[in-house]
Structure formats: C-alpha cells, structure tokens
C-alpha positions in Angstrom: 76.6 162.5 115.1 73.4 161.3 117.4 71.1 158.4 115.2 67.6 158.1 116.5 66.3 154.8 116.5 63.2 153.5 116.9 62.6 149.7 118.5 59.6 147.4 118.2 58.3 146.8 121.6 59.2 143.4 123.3 57.9 142.1 126.6 59.2 139.0 128.9 59.6 138.1 132.1 63.2 138.4 133.6 63.7 136.2 135.8 61.9 134.7 139.4 60.7 138.3 140.3 57.7 139.7 142.4 55.7 142.9 141.3 55.5 142.2 137.5 58.8 143.3 136.1 58.9 143.8 132.4 61.7 143.9 130.0 61.2 145.7 126.8 62.2 148.2 124.6 61.9 152.3 123.8 62.7 154.5 121.2 66.0 156.7 122.3 68.9 158.4 121.3 71.8 156.4 120.9 75.4 157.5 122.0 78.5 156.5 124.2 79.9 158.7 126.6 83.0 157.7 128.3 82.1 158.0 131.8 79.4 155.3 131.7 80.4 151.3 131.9 78.0 148.8 130.4 75.8 147.4 133.5 74.9 144.0 134.3 71.7 142.5 134.2 69.6 143.4 137.2 66.7 141.1 138.9 64.3 142.4 141.6 62.2 140.6 144.4 60.2 142.1 146.7 61.5 142.1 150.3 58.6 143.2 152.1 55.7 145.7 152.5 55.9 148.7 155.4 52.2 149.6 156.8 51.7 153.7 157.2 48.9 155.6 158.7 46.9 156.3 155.4 48.8 156.7 151.7 52.8 157.7 152.0 53.7 160.4 150.1 57.5 160.2 150.6 60.2 158.0 151.3 64.1 157.9 151.8 66.9 156.3 153.7 69.4 157.1 155.7 73.2 157.7 154.4 74.3 154.3 156.2 71.4 152.2 154.7 70.5 151.5 158.6 67.4 153.0 158.3 64.3 154.3 156.0 61.7 156.7 156.5 58.4 157.8 155.3 55.9 160.4 155.7 52.4 159.4 155.2 48.5 160.5 155.3 49.5 164.2 153.7 52.7 163.8 155.8 50.6 164.0 159.2 52.7 161.0 160.2 56.8 160.1 160.4 57.5 157.0 160.2 61.1 155.4 160.7 61.8 151.5 160.5 65.0 149.6 160.4 66.7 148.0 157.9 65.1 144.9 158.5 61.4 146.7 158.4 60.7 147.4 162.4 59.2 150.0 163.4 62.2 152.5 165.5 59.4 155.7 165.9 56.4 157.3 164.2 56.3 160.7 164.9 52.7 162.6 164.9 53.4 166.1 162.8 50.3 168.0 163.7 49.1 170.6 161.1 51.2 173.1 158.8 49.4 172.2 156.0 49.5 168.6 153.8 52.3 167.6 152.2 52.0 166.2 148.8 55.2 165.3 146.4 57.4 166.7 148.2 60.9 165.4 150.1 62.2 163.9 153.1 65.3 163.1 154.0 67.9 162.2 157.1 70.6 164.3 158.6 73.4 163.7 161.1 73.5 159.6 160.0 70.0 158.6 161.0 69.6 160.3 164.1 67.5 163.6 162.6 64.9 163.9 160.3 64.1 166.4 158.3 60.3 167.8 156.8 58.2 170.6 156.1 57.2 172.4 159.5 54.0 171.3 161.2 51.0 173.6 162.9 51.8 177.4 162.7 54.9 177.9 161.9 57.3 181.0 161.5 56.6 182.5 158.3 60.3 182.5 157.7 60.6 178.9 158.6 61.9 176.2 155.5 61.8 173.1 157.7 61.6 171.4 160.2 64.6 168.6 162.1 62.9 166.2 164.3 65.4 163.6 166.3 64.3 160.2 165.6 64.6 158.5 168.7 62.5 161.2 170.8 59.9 162.6 167.9 60.8 166.3 169.1 61.7 168.8 167.2 65.3 169.8 167.8 65.3 172.8 165.3 63.3 174.5 163.1 65.2 176.5 160.0 64.9 179.8 158.1 64.5 179.9 154.4 66.3 181.8 151.9 63.6 185.2 152.5 63.4 185.5 156.4 60.5 187.8 157.3 58.5 187.3 154.2 55.6 185.0 153.7 55.9 181.5 153.8 55.8 180.4 150.0 59.2 182.3 149.7 60.6 180.4 152.8 58.8 176.9 152.8 61.0 174.0 151.2 58.9 171.8 149.9 62.2 170.1 148.0 65.8 169.3 149.5 68.4 166.8 149.5 71.8 166.2 151.6 75.0 165.7 149.6 76.3 161.8 150.0 78.2 162.9 152.9 75.6 164.8 155.0 77.6 167.8 155.4 75.4 170.3 152.9 71.9 170.0 152.2 70.0 171.8 149.4 66.5 173.2 149.5 64.1 174.7 146.7 61.1 177.2 146.9 58.7 177.0 144.5 59.0 180.9 143.9 60.1 183.0 141.1 60.0 186.0 138.9 56.5 186.3 138.7 56.3 186.6 142.4 56.3 190.1 143.8 58.4 190.2 146.6 60.8 187.2 145.4 64.7 187.4 145.9 65.7 183.8 146.2 64.9 180.6 145.7 68.2 178.0 146.7 69.7 177.6 149.7 72.7 176.0 150.5 72.9 175.0 154.8 75.9 173.8 156.3 74.2 170.7 158.3 76.5 171.2 161.0 75.6 174.7 162.2 72.6 174.7 159.6 73.8 178.5 158.9 73.4 179.2 154.9 75.9 178.6 152.6 74.9 181.1 150.3 71.4 181.6 148.1 70.3 181.8 144.6 67.8 183.2 142.5 66.2 180.2 139.6 64.0 183.2 138.1 61.1 180.4 136.5 61.1 178.6 139.6 62.0 175.1 141.4 59.9 172.7 142.1 62.2 170.1 142.1 65.8 169.5 142.7 68.2 167.0 143.5 71.9 166.7 144.6 74.5 165.0 142.3 78.0 164.7 141.0 78.7 163.0 144.5 77.9 165.8 145.8 79.0 168.8 143.6 75.9 169.9 141.6 72.5 170.6 142.0 70.2 170.4 139.4 66.6 172.2 139.6 63.5 172.2 137.2 61.7 175.2 136.7 57.9 175.9 137.3 57.1 177.4 133.5 59.6 177.6 130.4 60.8 173.6 130.8 63.9 174.7 132.1 66.9 173.1 133.7 69.3 174.9 135.6 73.0 173.5 137.1 74.7 175.0 139.8 78.2 174.6 142.0 76.4 173.4 145.2 79.7 175.1 147.0 79.2 178.5 145.8 75.9 178.5 144.3 77.1 179.6 140.5 74.4 178.5 137.7 77.0 176.6 135.8 75.0 175.3 133.4 70.9 176.4 131.8 68.9 175.1 129.0 65.8 174.7 128.0 64.5 170.4 128.4 61.4 171.2 126.8 60.9 173.7 123.8 58.8 176.6 124.2 55.1 176.6 122.8 52.4 178.6 121.9 50.1 176.0 123.5 51.4 175.8 126.6 54.4 175.2 129.4 56.1 171.9 131.7 56.3 171.9 134.9 59.1 169.9 136.0 58.7 168.5 139.1 61.0 164.9 138.7 65.0 165.6 138.1 67.5 163.4 138.6 71.6 163.5 137.8 74.2 161.1 137.7 76.9 160.1 140.4 79.3 161.3 137.4 77.9 164.4 136.8 77.5 164.1 132.8 73.9 163.2 132.8 70.6 164.7 134.3 66.8 163.6 133.7 63.8 165.1 133.9 59.9 164.4 134.2 57.4 166.7 133.1 54.8 166.8 136.2 52.0 169.4 134.4 51.6 170.9 131.6 49.9 174.7 131.8 47.8 175.3 128.6 48.0 178.3 127.6 44.9 180.4 126.8 44.1 183.3 123.7 43.5 181.9 119.6 44.6 178.4 120.6 42.6 177.2 123.6 40.3 173.9 123.3 42.0 173.1 119.3 43.0 170.2 118.5 46.5 171.2 117.7 46.6 171.7 121.6 45.1 169.0 122.6 47.7 166.9 120.6 50.7 169.2 122.0 49.6 168.2 125.5 48.9 164.2 124.6 52.4 164.5 124.0 54.3 166.1 126.5 51.9 163.4 129.1 52.5 160.5 127.0 55.8 160.1 124.9 57.2 163.3 125.6 57.4 163.2 129.4 61.0 161.7 130.3 64.3 163.0 128.4 67.5 162.8 129.3 70.3 165.3 128.5 74.0 165.9 128.6 74.8 168.1 131.5 78.3 169.8 129.8 76.1 171.8 127.0 72.3 170.8 127.1 72.3 168.5 124.4 69.4 166.2 124.4 70.5 162.4 124.3 67.4 160.4 125.1 63.7 160.4 125.6 61.5 157.8 126.6 58.4 157.4 125.7 57.1 154.5 127.9 55.9 156.0 130.7 52.4 158.4 131.1 53.1 161.7 132.8 52.7 163.1 135.5 56.5 161.5 135.8 56.5 161.5 139.7 60.1 161.7 141.0 63.2 160.4 140.2 66.2 159.2 141.6 69.4 157.5 139.9 71.4 154.7 141.7 74.0 155.9 143.6 76.3 152.9 141.2 75.1 155.0 137.9 73.8 151.6 136.5 69.7 153.2 135.8 68.0 156.0 136.7 64.9 155.1 138.3 61.3 157.2 138.2 57.8 156.3 138.6 54.6 157.6 136.5 51.2 157.7 137.1 50.1 154.5 135.4 51.7 152.3 138.7 54.6 152.2 136.8 58.7 152.7 138.0 61.1 152.2 135.5 64.7 151.6 135.1 66.0 153.0 132.4 69.8 153.0 130.8 70.0 154.5 127.4 73.4 154.3 128.0 73.8 150.5 128.0 71.0 149.9 125.3 67.0 150.1 124.4 65.7 147.8 127.1 64.4 149.3 130.2 62.5 147.6 133.1 59.3 147.8 134.4 57.6 146.8 137.8 54.0 146.9 137.8 53.3 148.6 140.8 50.1 147.6 143.9 48.7 151.1 143.4 50.3 154.8 142.3 53.2 156.3 144.3 54.2 159.7 145.1 58.1 158.7 146.1 60.7 156.6 145.5 64.4 155.9 147.3 67.3 154.0 146.1 69.4 152.9 149.5 73.2 154.6 149.8 75.1 151.0 148.4 72.5 150.3 145.6 70.6 147.1 147.2 67.2 148.0 147.6 64.7 150.4 146.1 61.6 151.7 148.2 58.2 153.4 146.9 55.6 154.5 148.2 52.1 153.0 147.8 48.5 153.7 149.1 48.9 151.5 152.1 52.9 152.5 152.8 56.1 151.8 151.6 57.2 148.4 149.3 60.8 147.3 149.1 62.5 145.8 146.4 65.8 144.0 146.6 68.2 144.5 143.7 70.5 142.1 142.8 
C-alpha cells in the first residue's frame, strides 16, 4: 500500500559545484520497486559552454559518447562537436520551418545526424539524414502516410534504440485529423525500411524509447494519456491516463521518459488547453490550470498497471523535456524557470536542482551517464556527473 508523505522544504549546497546546484526535498508517494537500487550521492561540475549561432533548441549525444550535436537558430543550424568540445562540423539547414521542442539524434555511430527536413521537402518526408563529415543530406525518409499532407508525415519527435538498430518516430496528428491513419513509425536504420506503424488516436507530441530498446512511450496531445508500445511489433501493451479528465481543460504531454529497467515512466505537462463554455474564466478553472502548471506538472507511473507512484511539485510548467539516466540513478527534466532537476523518488524524498543561465528546451545525458548537456540561449552547457 502506498503512503503519501509531505516533507518540509530544506536547502543546502552540495559540494563544490558550478551552476548553483541545490539539494532539497519534495512531496512524493513512497514505494520500493524491486528493480531499483539505492543510488550514491551525485556531484555536478560545469565542464564547458559550447557556442551556437542563435539559441540552441535540441541537443543529443552519439551512442558511443564521442560526439555531441545541437540544433540552434530555430533549427537552422546543426553543430557537431567532439567529446572535448571542438567543432567537427557546422551544417546549415535552410528553410523547412522553425523547429522548437523537437528531437535530434545520431545514427550509424556518430557519422549521421537526423533532424526534420530543410526547405521545400516532399510532403511525405518525415526527416532527413545528414552526413556529419560532409554536411550533405544522404537520404530523406518518408513518414507513416506517404502522399498525404506534411503534418501526417513530419516527425518532430524520434529516438533510436541504444544499439541504434531501430528508430521510433511520431507525428502529432490523431483522430481529429480528417485523413489520419497512423502516427508512430519504427524504422530499421540499416535500410530505413518501415518495420511497422501504429495509430495513437490522441496524437503523440512526445516519444521515448526505453527498457533498453524494448518499449516505446508516447504522451498525448489531448486527454493526458500515456501509451506504451512494443518496439518490435508496435502493439500497444499499456495505455493509461496520466492526468484525470477535467471539465476545465486538458493537458498536452510534451515530456516523457522511461526507465532502463522498463518498470517506470515519467511524464510532464507542456501545455494546458482550457475548455470554453460555462467554466471559461471561472476561479475554479484558473485554480485547476495553476495546479497543472506547478504542483502537478510532473508525475511518475508504474508501467505495468499505470498506477501513479509520485508527483513532483517543485518544477514550474511547461515541462520542456525529460530523459532517464542510462544507469537508472535518476530521471532528469527541465522546466520553464531555468531549472534542471534530477529526481529519484525510489531512493528517497530528496532531489537535485541546477539553476541554468537561461531557459532551456532540451537536455541529453551521455550513454555512460558521466555527462549531461542542456541547451541555453547561447548554445549548450555541459556538466560532468560524479
């Protein structure tokens, strides 16, 4: 039986850390999942800042941790650095519309980079693949509904399995779209052939691959739902409401991250849509929206039955992005108030917060868990984790 416990907030500085890391406590539901082990105390130190043309909007590490890449200037520039922060290449992506709060990922080791396509692409295109060394596009890959308009195909959110053999991608379209058929696609990266497609009726504005590549997690555009899919088959193995249906409005789940063990998944509300009608503008509706953006913006669930394990009340929505530590020590996420949070309620009530130099849209943890990178208004800040 779960027990809800409230802890008084307490703050103290942890070690010698750059970037204002604070250690404090939050309200949570205590539990003891068998798959999780106690995590040792973590210390963070700023390593370096990487400059980009314009604000960075997405960041990623290569599968071997040898390279880091960022999209900046509304997605108009892709920059790749080596592990030491030296520029490998800077690629201009002209047109194709601004890209914010989307995905960026490496493929084929660190030799290729995946991002939404540049100017005047075919409406069927889901994403483009750039060769890192030359900066040239080597392939454009179709989405789940070739021949239909671009919203049905354009993949804003995608992620590879840890071994990079498969890539899962999602579009935001759902049953409210006239020609909607499918919105989640899994590709085999050696040939970029489609393995399968799936229809999530409530849309998919967020996506993660977790459980060491076995599962896909997706948040919904409306209704506050989480869907869990089998990566190899596309079968929906779990589907549950992360946020209750309300007469006041609905939550878009734009941040999602699943644990390496596959037993837990965290979601964050990125936007709240208020309903019109008799409740529009009422004090009750305003109170509901304020709670959703603050004390209830982040929630943690058990995958096997959709039961809520914990609620994080110290972050301020919208929650921009989340990622689970590859070693399972914590889940990291960024909020709308320059906060980078590292949370592990299976260990205890404490969490860590790093105050960032600016608001951020993206984060990435290196494959071996020794570094974390976050986007800033001027580029990417990299911290080491000890």
